[in-house]
C-alpha positions as YAML, in Angstrom:
chain: A
units: angstrom
residues:
- id: 1
  name: MET
  ca: [-17.40, 3.60, 1.43]
- id: 2
  name: SER
  ca: [-19.77, 1.01, 2.88]
- id: 3
  name: ALA
  ca: [-19.79, 0.15, 6.57]
- id: 4
  name: THR
  ca: [-17.93, -3.12, 5.89]
- id: 5
  name: ALA
  ca: [-15.31, -1.77, 3.45]
- id: 6
  name: LYS
  ca: [-11.80, -1.50, 4.83]
- id: 7
  name: PRO
  ca: [-9.98, 1.80, 4.32]
- id: 8
  name: THR
  ca: [-6.82, 1.73, 2.22]
- id: 9
  name: ILE
  ca: [-3.60, 3.65, 2.79]
- id: 10
  name: ALA
  ca: [-0.51, 3.98, 0.59]
- id: 11
  name: ILE
  ca: [2.79, 4.09, 2.45]
- id: 12
  name: THR
  ca: [6.00, 5.19, 0.74]
- id: 13
  name: GLY
  ca: [9.15, 3.34, 1.74]
- id: 14
  name: ALA
  ca: [7.03, 0.50, 3.14]
- id: 15
  name: ASN
  ca: [9.89, -1.99, 3.30]
- id: 16
  name: GLY
  ca: [12.19, 0.36, 5.24]
- id: 17
  name: PHE
  ca: [12.39, 0.54, 9.03]
- id: 18
  name: LEU
  ca: [9.76, 3.21, 9.69]
- id: 19
  name: GLY
  ca: [7.60, 2.23, 6.72]
- id: 20
  name: SER
  ca: [7.41, -1.41, 7.83]
- id: 21
  name: VAL
  ca: [6.33, -0.30, 11.32]
- id: 22
  name: LEU
  ca: [3.59, 1.83, 9.74]
- id: 23
  name: VAL
  ca: [2.47, -1.11, 7.58]
- id: 24
  name: GLN
  ca: [2.05, -3.31, 10.65]
- id: 25
  name: HIS
  ca: [0.30, -0.53, 12.56]
- id: 26
  name: PHE
  ca: [-2.33, 0.01, 9.87]
- id: 27
  name: VAL
  ca: [-2.83, -3.71, 9.19]
- id: 28
  name: GLY
  ca: [-3.38, -4.14, 12.94]
- id: 29
  name: LYS
  ca: [-6.07, -1.44, 12.75]
- id: 30
  name: GLY
  ca: [-7.84, -3.34, 9.94]
- id: 31
  name: TRP
  ca: [-6.67, -1.25, 6.97]
- id: 32
  name: ASN
  ca: [-5.56, -2.46, 3.53]
- id: 33
  name: VAL
  ca: [-2.04, -1.24, 2.82]
- id: 34
  name: VAL
  ca: [-0.40, -0.50, -0.51]
- id: 35
  name: GLY
  ca: [3.34, -0.27, 0.02]
- id: 36
  name: LEU
  ca: [5.19, 1.94, -2.47]
- id: 37
  name: VAL
  ca: [8.70, 0.51, -2.73]
- id: 38
  name: ARG
  ca: [11.75, 0.37, -4.97]
- id: 39
  name: LYS
  ca: [11.84, -3.43, -4.96]
- id: 40
  name: PRO
  ca: [8.36, -4.98, -4.77]
- id: 41
  name: ARG
  ca: [7.91, -8.33, -3.08]
- id: 42
  name: LYS
  ca: [5.05, -10.69, -2.36]
- id: 43
  name: SER
  ca: [3.25, -10.25, 0.93]
- id: 44
  name: SER
  ca: [2.01, -13.16, 3.00]
- id: 45
  name: ASP
  ca: [-0.75, -10.88, 4.32]
- id: 46
  name: PRO
  ca: [-3.68, -10.41, 1.92]
- id: 47
  name: ALA
  ca: [-4.24, -6.90, 3.33]
- id: 48
  name: VAL
  ca: [-0.81, -5.79, 2.08]
- id: 49
  name: SER
  ca: [0.40, -5.37, -1.48]
- id: 50
  name: TYR
  ca: [3.66, -3.86, -2.69]
- id: 51
  name: ILE
  ca: [4.12, -1.96, -5.93]
- id: 52
  name: HIS
  ca: [7.13, -0.31, -7.51]
- id: 53
  name: TYR
  ca: [7.24, 3.48, -7.47]
- id: 54
  name: ASP
  ca: [9.52, 5.88, -9.23]
- id: 55
  name: ILE
  ca: [9.91, 9.45, -8.04]
- id: 56
  name: ALA
  ca: [10.77, 10.60, -11.57]
- id: 57
  name: GLY
  ca: [7.21, 11.89, -12.06]
- id: 58
  name: ARG
  ca: [5.31, 8.87, -13.32]
- id: 59
  name: SER
  ca: [1.82, 7.82, -12.35]
- id: 60
  name: GLU
  ca: [0.64, 4.27, -11.84]
- id: 61
  name: GLU
  ca: [-2.76, 2.75, -11.30]
- id: 62
  name: HIS
  ca: [-3.23, -0.10, -8.89]
- id: 63
  name: THR
  ca: [-6.27, -2.18, -8.07]
- id: 64
  name: SER
  ca: [-6.26, -3.97, -4.74]
- id: 65
  name: ASN
  ca: [-9.06, -5.58, -2.74]
- id: 66
  name: SER
  ca: [-11.79, -3.97, -4.88]
- id: 67
  name: SER
  ca: [-10.25, -0.51, -4.37]
- id: 68
  name: HIS
  ca: [-8.94, 1.65, -7.18]
- id: 69
  name: ILE
  ca: [-5.99, 3.83, -6.28]
- id: 70
  name: THR
  ca: [-4.26, 6.30, -8.59]
- id: 71
  name: ILE
  ca: [-0.78, 7.22, -7.43]
- id: 72
  name: SER
  ca: [0.74, 10.46, -8.68]
- id: 73
  name: TYR
  ca: [4.26, 11.51, -7.80]
...
């Protein structure tokens, strides 16, 4: 990671009570956040993206802000 690249974190349940607090915490610290949620929505913050996740054992790939993240359940 270069000195100017922002770290990225994936947060499960990002649109729930605790998850949404964590999203705001990490955005406030300058991180990119990928929220793993049941019902994705658009974010007004470019540092936050939401993707659908399914705990049934699937994997998804997501590209956000020049970062490649592979999510395995």
